[in-house]
N, C-alpha and C positions, 0 to 999 in steps of 0.2 A: 421532572428535574434531574440531572444527571448530577450522581453523588461521586466525587473526586477523593480515592485515594495514591497513596503513596505505595510500593512495590518492588525490595530490592530484586536486584538482578541478581546473579550468581557471584559477581564483582563484588559487590555492594551498590554498583550506581543505582541510582532512584528514579525510579520511571514511573511516569506521568500514570493513571487508569481513570478514565471513566464510566460508568456503570450506568445504561438506563433500562427501564424494567423491573416485574417483582423479581426480588429474589427464588420465592417458589416453581420458577416458568420452567417446564420441563423441557427446555434448550437453552444453553447459553451460547448467542452467534460472538463470536471475535471476530475485528477487524480491527484490519493493521495496514496505515496510511503507507503513501511513497516518500520516495529521496523529497527533500527538502521539502514537506510541510506537516500538518498534524495531527489530531485529533479533528480538528473541523472542519475537515473534508470530509466528516461521514457523518457527521449532526446529520445532517436531514435525514436520512437512510435512515439512520440510528432509529429518528423521534416517529419514524414509518413503520420501522417491523416495530419496536415498541407500543407503540400505538394500533398494531394491525388485530387482526380477528383471531391471530392466535395467538396464545399469552409468551412472550420471547426475553428473555434476557439477554441486553445487547453490552459487550464490555470492547469499550474502543481503548486506544492510549498509544502515546507517542511514544518513541522509538527512544533507543541513545541518542543524545545532541540536537534534539528535534525538539520544537516547545516549551510543551513545560518538565521535559525532562532534562537529568543532569548533562551539563556539558562533562566530555569526555577527551581521554586523548582520544587526535586519530589512528592510532594503532589498532585501540582496538573496533574502528570505523571500519567492520565487515560484515556480509554477509551471513555469515558464518555466527558470528555475535551475536545479532539479531535474532537467529531461531533460536538460540539457547536464553534470550530474554524473553521471544516470545514463548518458551517453556515457561520460563518463572514466571510471565503474565496468568498463563492457564493452572498453573498445580497453586497458584494464589487463590487468582478469582473465580473459577469452575473447576474445582481438584475432581468432580466427580460430573456422571449424565452426560447425553450428548451434546456434541460440537456440530456447528457450524461457521469453520474459519472463509474469511476473506480478504482476501488480498486487494490493493486496489498500488498497482508498480513495484516500485522495490519493497511493498508491504505484497504481491503476490511469490518476488523473489526468497523473502525469506518464507514464507509456506512450503516453496519447494524445497530448502535449504532442510527446513523441521525434518521434513518427512525422511531425509537423510540420516539428522540426528539423533531424532528424537521419536523411532518409530511406534512407541505405545500410545502416543498422541494422536497418531494418525490413530490408527486401530477405533477412539476411542472417534475418530470422526464421522458424522455424519452427512458430511457434505460441502463440497468446496466452491468458492465464488473466486473464478481469477480474471481479475476487471484490469485493462490496458497493464500489461505486464507481457513479458518474457519468458523462455528459457533461455535463452544465449546468444548470440553473434548481436551483439553491444558494443566489442570494440572498434575503433576508430568511424562509429555511426553517433556523434556528441552535440547533444542541444538539436536537434530533428536536421540538423547540416549533409548535405553529400558530403560524401567519405572524402572527394578533393577538395572543397573548402575546410572539412573539418582539419583535415593535413593542415591546409598555411596556419586557421586559428589555434591550435594544439598549440603551438609556443609560444605564441603567447598570452595563450592563459596558464602555462605553468611557470608564465614571468610575474605573472598577476597572484598568484597564489602561492610564489614565493616573499608577493612585499609584506615590509612590515602590518602597511594600510590594511590590508588584508585580514592580515591574521588576529588583528588588536582589535577590529570593530566589532559590536554584538548584533549587528541586523547588514543583511545584506544591500538595501536601500530603500529610502522613498517609495512609497506606493504608488505614488502620480508620478514620481521617474519611471518604474520598472512596469507599467501599468498597460504601454502600448506592447513590448516588446512579449511578456509576459501570454498576453492577449493573443496574437501570434501564435508563439510556441508552444501552449499548452491545451487551449481551449476552441471549438467549433467554430464557422463563419456568424452565427448571430445566438451565444451564450445569452441565459440571465442575469439577469440584475446580480441577483444573489451569489452564482455562478464567477459573475467578475470580481465582486469584490471579497470573497471568502478565497479564492487562488488570488488574488493582489496583495490583498492583507496576510495569507500563509506567507506565501513564497517571499515575501518581503522580510519576516520579521525574522526567515531562518538565519541563522552564524553562519556568516563564510565557512569557517574552517568545516563546518557542517558539509557545507557543497564540496569543498576540493577534499575533504577527505574522503568521503567514501566515492565519489570515480573511482578510484583503481578496482577496487569490490565488485562495482557493477559491469567495468568490461571484463573481469575476470570471471564473472558467472557463465557457467556453460551446466544447468545441471533440466538437458532434458533425460538423461538415465532415472533423477529420480522424480517423473512424474508419472513411473512404473505404479508407485505409490498409493493412486490415485487412481489406480485402473479398475477398483472395484466398489469407489467412494462415487455415489452420485456428483456430477462435478459439471459448474456452467463456467465457461468465458466467453465476456463479456469485453469487447470493442467499438471504438467510435472509427468511423470510417474515415475522419480527416485526423486522425489523431499522428501528430509526427514522430512522438520519441518511440513510441510501441506500436509501429503501425500494423495494420491489418495484418501481417507479412509474419509479422511477430509470434502474433495467435495461432496464425495456420501452419507455423513450427511449430506450438503445443500441440497441437489438434494433430498434427501429425503423429505425436511423440506418445499423446492419448485420446485416439479411435472415440471413446467412451461415453467421451466429453459432447454436453449441447454448447454450440457457436450463436452468439446472437452479435451481430453488428448493427451497433444506430447510427446512423444514417445521419450523416453534416453534424454525427457528435466528435471532439476534441480528447485529447490524453483526463480530462477529469470530469467522466462520467458520473463517480459519486454525484457531482454538486450537477452535474450537465442535464443527467438524464434518471432524475430521482427515483423517479414511480417506474422504468424501465427498474435500474440496479434492485431498488428494496421489492421489488416481485420479485425479479429470480432468486434472492435470496431468501423470499418467504416461504415461494417452492420449495428449497430444502427442504427451510425450518418445516414443511408440514409432513417431509415426507419422511423426515426424520422424528417425529411424530408418531407417525406410522407406522414407521419400524422401532418402534420402543413401545411399542402396547403387547 
C-alpha cells in the first residue's frame, strides 16, 4: 500500500507524494506524470516495480495544480517551476543514493528542465525513462489536431479559457461525457478497461485552470540542448505508434539529440503508455534499475 505525504515546494506549494516499496531499497525511482493527469496513471507501473525481483522504492507525485497537490496561480504553471518542484521532491524523499527518473509527457519535459536547472540531481541519476514526450516543436500542434484545424480552433479555445464558467469550475467535466473524446485523443485502438477508466477519471477531474494555465509553457518548451545532460546516463525512450499528442516523430527528434538512448515503439499504443503497456514500461524501467544496482556495487 502506498504511503502518502505532503512535500513543500520551494515557494511553499504543497505537493502530494505517494511512495511504494521498502525505505531501504538500493535505488529510488521517481515518476512524474503529464499535463492534466495525476499519480494514478503511474500506479500500475509502481506496483509492478515495487513487487519485482529487485527491491526498489517508487516515488510518485502530483505536479502543482494537479491531483491532490495544491491549486496554484497560473503564473506559476511553467515547466521551469515543475523542475524546481521535482528537485524539492527528490531532496525531501530521496536525498541520497542512486535515482532512476521517469517522466510521461509533460513529466518527461520536466526531466529535461531539471537537467538545465538542477544538474546535481542528474549527477545522481543512474537511469532515465522518457515516456511519450517531446523536446520541443509543440507550438501550433494542439490536442492531436492538424495545424490547419488547430488554427481554426485556437480562437475558440481562447474564448473558452477567458470565460467565468471555465475559471470557476472545479473539474473539467463528467467522465461519461468526456470518455469518447479522451479515448480518441489519448488511447490506442484497443485499450484495456483499466486504461480507459483511469484515463477518463483522471482527466475529467483535472481543474480547468490547470488545463489552460499550462498551455503556454508547453508551446514554449524547446529543450533539445538540455538532452546532452543525459548522454552519459542510460536512457530509454518509449512511445506508442498511435500517439496523437507526442507522436513517434517527437521521440525521433529526441533520439537525434540523444543518440545514446534506446528507443522502443509500442505498436498500436496511444499516448497513455504507463496504462496501456504496463508490463513493457515497467520492464524498461526495471532494466534501468538493475543497471543502477550493478553500477552502485
